[in-house]
MARDOTOR-926922 format. One record per atom (N, C-alpha, C): x, y, z; residue in one letter. Coordinates in steps of 0.2 Angstrom, whole numbers, plus 5000, padded with zeros to 4 digits. Layout:
BEGIN
XYZA...
***
This chain:
BEGIN
523557075565X523557085558X523957105552X524457155557X524957175553X525557125555X525457075560X526057025560X526056975555X525456965553X525056885547X525556945542X525556995541X525557035533X526357045532X526657055539X527357015539X527756965539X527156905540X527356845540X527556835532X526856855528X526756845520X527256865518X527456915519X527856955513X528656915514X528656885521X529456875524X529556815521X529156765521X528956695518X529056715511X528656745505X528756755500X529556765498X529656815500X530456835498X530656775499X530656725504X531356685505X531056625501X530356615499X530456585492X530656585485X530656665485X530856695478X531556675476X531856655479X532656665479X532656555475X532456535479X532256465478X531956465471X531356485470X530856495463X531456525456X531656565460X531956595453X532556575451X532756515456X533456485451X533156435448X532356415448X532156355442X531656375439X531756465438X531156495435X531656535430X531556555422X531956575418X531256635415X531556685413X531056735411X530656775418X530956795422X530456775428X530056845428X529556865432X529156915433X528656925440X528956965444X528856975451X528257035449X527757035451X527257085451X526957075459X526357125459X525857145464X525457225465X525057205470X524857275472X524357265478X524657335480X524157335486X523657415486X523157375487X522457405485X521857425494X521557485494X521257485498X520757525497X519957485496X519457495495X518957525503X518657595504X518157615508X517457645506X517157605512X516457635508X516157655514X515757705515X515257705519X514657705517X514257675521X513457685518X512857675523X512357705521X511857715525X511257665525X510957665529X510557625529X509957655526X509457585522X508957605517X508357625523X507957655523X507357665527X506957615526X506757555532X506157515531X506557435532X507157425530X507557385532X507857385537X508057335540X508357315546X509057325548X509457335542X510257335541X510357425543X510957405547X511257475550X511757515544X511457555545X512057605545X512857595547X513357585542X514057575544X514557575539X514957555541X515657585535X516057525533X516657495530X517157425528X517657465524X518257415526X518757435523X518957365520X519157345514X519457305511X520057305510X520657285512X521357305509X521657255506X521957235501X522357195497X522957215497X523457125496X524057145495X524257075493X524557085488X524457045481X525157025479X525656945480X526156955477X526056895471X526256915464X526256855458X527056835457X527056785454X527856785452X527456735445X527756745438X527656695434X528556685429X528456645428X528956605424X529256535419X529556545416X529756455411X529856425415X529956355415X530256315420X530356275415X530256275408X530456255405X530456285399X530656255393X530356325386X529856305383X529656245386X528856235382X528156265389X528456275395X527956265400X528056325405X527556335408X527456425412X527256395419X527556425424X527356445428X527056495431X526456495435X526056565438X526056555444X526056595449X525956565456X525656665461X525256655463X524956715468X524756695472X524856755478X524756745484X524156805489X523756815489X523356855490X522956875498X523256935498X522956925505X522256995508X521856955511X521357035510X521157045519X521357095521X521157125529X520557145529X519757145530X519257165530X519157205540X518857255538X518557295542X517957305542X517257275546X516757315548X516357325550X515957365550X515757405557X514857415556X514357405557X514657335562X514757275558X514957235562X515157155562X514557125558X514857085553X514557035549X514157065546X514057135542X513657145537X513857135531X514757155533X515257135526X515457075526X515657035523X516156975523X516556975519X517056915522X517856905516X517356875510X517556865505X517356835500X517456765501X517156725497X517156655495X517156625488X517456615484X517256565476X517356495479X517256455484X517356395483X516856325480X516456375476X515856325472X516556345467X516856345466X517456335458X518256335463X518356285467X518756265471X518656215472X519156155470X519056085472X519556095478X520156125480X520856115484X520756175490X520456185494X520556235499X521356245500X521356315496X522056315498X521656425503X521656425508X521356485508X521156465517X521556515522X521556525528X521256585531X520756585534X520356655537X520056645542X520456705548X520356705554X519656785556X519456765561X518856795565X518356815559X518456755556X517556785551X517056805556X516656845551X516156875553X516256935559X516956945560X517056985567X517057065564X517457105568X517557165566X518157185560X518557145561X519257125561X519157065558X519557035550X519356975549X520056975544X520256935543X520856905538X520856845535X521156855528X521056805523X521556815520X522056755519X522656735515X522456655512X522656665505X522456625497X522756625493X522856565492X523456575485X522956595478X522856625473X522356645469X522456625464X523156595464X523556565456X524056525460X523956445456X524556415455X524456355450X524756375443X524356355435X525256345432X524856295429X525556275425X525156295416X525556315412X525156325406X525956325401X525756295393X526256295389X525656275383X525956255377X525756245371X526256195367X525556195362X526156145356X525856155349X525956195346X525756235338X525356275340X524856255337X524056295340X523556275344X523956235346X523656235353X523856245361X523656285365X523756315372X523356265377X523656275383X523356205386X523656255395X523256255400X523256295405X522956235410X523356235416X522956155421X523256205429X522656195430X522756225440X522256285442X522656315449X522256385449X522156435442X521856465439X521856485434X521156555434X521456615430X520756655429X520756625422X519756625422X519556625415X518956655414X518856675409X518356745408X517956685401X517456715401X517156705393X516556775391X516556785386X516056855384X516456895382X516156935378X516357015375X515957065379X515457055380X515157115383X515557165390X515557235390X515757255397X515457245402X514957275402X514357305406X514257225411X513757205405X513857105411X513657085405X514257005404X514156985399X513756915400X513256885399X512856845399X513256775397X513756765391X514256725390X514656715396X514856745400X515256735406X514956735412X515056665414X514656625418X515156585422X515656585422X516056515428X516256585434X516756645434X516756685438X516656765440X515956785435X515956845432X515856885438X516056945433X516057015440X515357045439X515157055447X514457095446X514357175441X514057185439X514157255434X514157305439X514157305446X514157365450X515057365452X515357285452X516157305455X516357365453X516757395457X517157465458X517857415456X518257375455X518657335455X518557275447X518957285444X518957205439X519557215436X520057205440X520657225437X521057135436X520757105443X521057025442X520556995445X520356945440X519656885443X519856835446X519656825449X519756765456X519656695452X520356655454X520456605451X520156555452X520156485447X519856435449X520156385445X519856315450X520256245448X520156235442X520556225436X520456195432X520656185425X520456145421X521156125415X520556155409X521056205407X520756245399X521156235395X520956205388X521156205384X521056225377X521356255373X521156285367X521556285359X521356275356X521456245346X521356295344X521756345341X521656405338X521656375330X521256405325X521156375317X521156445314X521056455306X521056505304X521156585305X520656615303X520956685305X520356705313X520956705317X520456725323X519856675326X519856585324X519656535326X519956495333X519456485336X519356465341X519056395343X519356355346X518956305348X519256245357X518856285360X518956285368X518756205372X518856175376X518656145381X519056165389X518456155394X518556165400X518156145407X518856095412X518356085414X518556115420X517756135424X517956175432X517856135438X518556115440X518256095446X517856115452X517356095456X517056125461X517256115469X516856125474X517256115479X516756025480X516356015477X516055955477X515955935471X515655865469X515555845461X515155865458X514855885462X513955915458X514056015456X514556015460X515056105456X515456115451X515456015449X515956035441X515456065436X516156095431X515656135426X516156095421X515956085416X516156055409X515756085403X516256125399X516156185394X516356175388X516156175382X516556185375X516456275375X516856295371X516856355368X516956355362X516756415358X516956415351X516956495348X517556515345X517456575342X517856595334X517356605328X517756625321X517556685320X517756705317X518056785315X517456775306X517056805305X516756815296X516656885298X516956895293X516956965288X516857005292X517457015299X517557075302X516857065310X516757005310X516156995316X516256925320X516556925325X516756895330X516056845332X515856765331X515456725332X515756675338X515256685343X515456655350X514956605350X515356565355X514656505355X515156465363X514656425369X514856385371X514256345374X514256325378X513956245379X514156205382X513756165388X513956105391X513656095399X513556085404X513656085409X513956115414X513456175418X513656235422X513356205429X513956205433X513656175439X512956135441X512756065438X512356055437X511756065433X511856125430X511256155426X511456165415X511056145412X511356125403X511356195403X512056185397X511956285397X512056285388X511856325384X511956345380X512156415377X512456445373X512456515373X512956545366X512656585364X512856615358X512856675356X513256735354X513456795354X513856815348X513756885349X514456915341X514556965343X515156995342X515257075342X515657085335X515457145335X515657185327X515357255328X515457305321X515357375320X514957375317X514557435318X514257445310X514557515310X514857525306X515357605305X515657615313X515457675317X515957695319X515557665328X514757645326X514657635332X514657535332X515057505341X515157455340X514657425344X514657335340X513857325343X513957245346X513657225351X513857175353X512957135358X513157085354X512557025359X512756965360X512656945364X512556885368X511856855374X511756775371X511056755377X511556675379X511056675382X511256605385X510656595388X510756515388X509856465391X510156425396X509856425399X509956365407X509256325408X509556255408X509156225413X509156225422X508856265426X508756275428X509156195435X509256215441X509456175444X509156175453X508956095454X508356115460X507956175463X507456195456X506856245456X506456225459X506256255465X505756225470X505856235475X506556215476X506656195484X507156265486X507356285491X507656325494X508456325492X508756305492X509456285488X509356285480X508956295477X509056275470X508856365466X508856355461X508756405453X507956435458X507756515456X507056515457X506756535451X507056485446X506456445439X506756395437X506556345433X506556275432X507056295425X507056335419X507156375415X507056445415X507856465411X507956555411X508556575406X508456615403X508756645399X508956715398X509656735400X510056775401X510356825396X509956865393X510356905387X510456975386X510957005382X511157095382X511157115374X511057165374X511357185366X511657265371X512357265368X512657315372X512757375362X513057445365X513257495361X513857495363X514457515360X514857555360X515157615356X515057675357X515257715353X515657795357X516057815353X516457875354X516357945351X515957985356X515958035351X516658085349X516358145346X516858205344X517258235351X516958255356X517058265363X517758235367X517558185364X518058115367X517758085374X516958105373X516358055379X516457985375X516357945378X516257865378X515957825381X515257815377X514657795379X514757715379X514557665384X514457605384X513457585386X512957565381X512457565383X512157485381X511757485388X511857395387X510957375390X510757335385X509957315388X510057255389X509857225394X510057175399X509457145401X509257075399X508557035402X508756975405X508756985411X509056935417X508456875417X508056845416X507756775417X507856735422X508356775426X508356705431X508256775437X507856835437X507756855441X506856845442X506756905447X505956885450X505656975444X504956955440X504657005438X504357035441X504057045449X503957065455X504157095459X504157125463X504657155469X504457125474X504057075477X503757045483X504156975481X504456965475X504756895474X505556915475X505656955476X506356995476X506756965482X506456955488X506756905494X507056825490X506456775487X506956725484X507256715482X507356785475X507756785471X508456775472X508756835478X509156855481X509556775486X509056735486X509356655490X509156625485X509056625481X509356555475X509856555475X509956485471X510656475470X511256535462X510556515458X510956565455X511056635456X510956685462X511256725462X511656725470X511556665474X512256655477X512656635475X512856585470X513256575468X513556635464X513556705460X513656735457X513756725449X513056695446X512756695442X512456745439X512056755442X511356825443X511556875450X511956955448X511756995452X511057035454X510757055450X510157085451X509657045451X509257075453X508557045456X507857035452X507957085445X507457125443X507457075434X507357075431X507157045424X507457095419X507357165419X507457205411X507557255413X508257285412X508557335414X508957375408X509057445409X509657475403X510157485408X510757475406X511357515411X511657555406X512357605409X512357645404X513157675408X513657655404X514357675408X514657725403X514457785404X514957845402X515557845404X516157895399X516857885402X517157945399X517557985402X517858045399X518458075401X518858085396X519658085400X519558165400X519558185407X519358255405X520258295404X520758285407X521358275408X521958195409X522558225405X522958135406X522658115411X522858155418X522858125424X522058115424X521658145424X520958115427X520458095424X520058055425X519558025422X518958045424X518258055421X517658055424X517257995421X516957965425X516657895423X516157895427X515357825426X514857815429X514557755428X514257745432X513757675430X512857705432X512457695427X511757685428X511657635430X511057595431X510757545432X509957545432X509757545428X508757565429X508257495427X508157475432X507757425433X506957445429X507057425424X506457445419X505657415421X505657385427X504957365429X504957385434X505157385438X505057455447X505157505447X505557525440X505657605441X506057625447X506657575449X507057595453X507757595449X508157655452X508957665449X509457665454X510157635450X510857655453X511157705450X511257755452X511757795450X512357835453X513057815450X513657805452X514157835447X514157905450X514657955449X515357905449X516057945447X516657905450X517057955445X517757995449X518258025448X518857995449X519157975444X519957935443X520557975445X521057995447X521758015448X522057965444X522658005442X523157955442X523858005446X524057975451X524257995458X525057985453X525057935449X526057905446X525957855441X526257835440X526557785434X526157735436X526157705442X525757645446X525157655451X525057705453X524557745459X523957775455X523457745459X522957775455X522357775462X521957835461X521557865467X520457875463X520557825463X519557835462X519257845467X518557915466X518257945469X517557925469X517157905474X516357885471X515857875474X515157915472X514557875476X514057875473X513557815476X513257785473X512557815476X512157825473X511357865474X510957795471X510257785476X509757745475X509157755475X508957765470X508157795469X507757735467X507057735472X506457685470X506157685476X505657665476X505057655482X505357605488X505257625494X505557595501X505157555503X505557515504X505157445508X504557445511X504057405512X503457405516X503757365523X503557415529X503657395535X503257325538X503157285538X502657235540X502757225545X503157225552X503257245557X504057235558X504257255567X504757285565X505557255564X505457165562X505957165559X505957115553X505357125548X504957115544X504857165538X505057185532X505257215527X505057185519X504457215519X504357185510X504557235505X505257215499X505357265495X504857285492X504757335487X504457385483X504657405477X505457395477X505857405470X506557385473X507057365469X507657335471X508257395472X508157445470X508657505472X508557535478X507757545478X507457575483X507557535493X507557475490X507957465495X508857465499X508857495493X509757515496X509957565500X510357585503X510357645506X511157685501X511057745501X511757775497X512257755500X512957765497X513657725500X514157785496X514757775498X515257835493X515857805498X516257825493X517057805497X517457805493X518157775493X518757775489X519057725486X519357715480X519857665479X520457675479X521057665482X521657675478X522057595479X522357615472X522857555470X523657575466X524157535471X524757545469X525157475466X525257475462X525557435459X526157425456X526457355458X527457345459X527457325454X
***
C-alpha cells in the first residue's frame, strides 16, 4: 500500500511540469487526512465490535487553458483498514458516474485501497453564463444540517468530514440575471442510462429572501422542490421541500414508497455568549413510520443511493458550536427520532494545530430501545439509534 502511494505521488510529480506548461494561473493543492473510529457492537445485533481507519491523500490542480477556459484535475487515494473485515467498505458513487476512473484493490479485506479521479472538468463563462463539463462537484439547497433540495450527492447529516463533495459526471450551466437571480440546467450521467438525472434549478432574491426551485428527473424519479432562505431579525430561517414520484416501489431494488416528500425547516441563531445554534425539523417521507419496517427502508433504492440516510420519518436535529478559544471549538450533533424516541448524541472538540492542520475528537452515543432477538442470526429493530452501538475516534486533517 505504501508503494501505491509513492507511485501515485511520483506520477503526479512527473505530470505536473507538462500540465503546468499548458496552464496559466496554476494552483496546486491537496490534503492528507486520517479518520479513525472504534465502535461497539449493539446488543441484539449480529454485527461485531471493531475498528476502522480511512486515510485520504488528495492532489488537486487548477489553472487556465485559455483566458476563457479553466481545467481542474484531482486524484484521490483512499487506504482503508477495517477489523473485522468487510464491515466497513470503500465508498462508491457509481450511480452518478458514467466513466469508470477508479481502481480498487482487496475490496472487502482488512486492508483495501482505492485510487480515483475525483475531478476532471473544463469550465468557462460567456457574459452572464457559466458552464462546466466533466467530473465536478454539484450541490443544491441551503440548509446546513440536511437539505431536501441537495439531491445529487448529498452529505449524510452524521458526516464528520464535509470539506469536499464527491465528483459526479455532469454538464452544468447557469445563467445569471438581476440581483442574485440564477437559472440553471444540469445533466448528470449515471453508470447506466436509468441513473441519468436531468434537472432545472432556479433562485431569485426578493426583499432579502432567497427563493429556490428545482425540478426534473432524478434517476428515474420525477422531482419538484422549492425553498426559501432569509431572516427574522437576528434569527436565520431556511425552509425546503422536495416531492418525488418513486421508482420501482414494491420491488426489492425500488423505493420504499410510491411517492414521498422530504421537507425541513431550519433556524440559525447566535447568542451573545458566542454560542451558535442550528435547529432543524426534518420530515423524511422516504423512511418508515414503524421500526418493524426499518430493514426494508434500509434496503430501498432511496437509502442505497444516498438520497435518504435516516430510516424513520420525523426528526429533530440540533447542531450547536462555540469557539472556546481561537484554537479550540466545541460543537455537537443531536438527532432525535420523534417517532421511536431514539437519539444520536455526538459531542466534538476541534483543535487548530497550525495554519493548515486540525484535529477533531468525537464520541457518538446512541439511545433507544434495543433490537429484539428472534433467533441467533436474526433480530428485529425496536428503534433506529437503539440498534447502533456507540463509537468514538479522531479526524486529523492537513492541507497543502
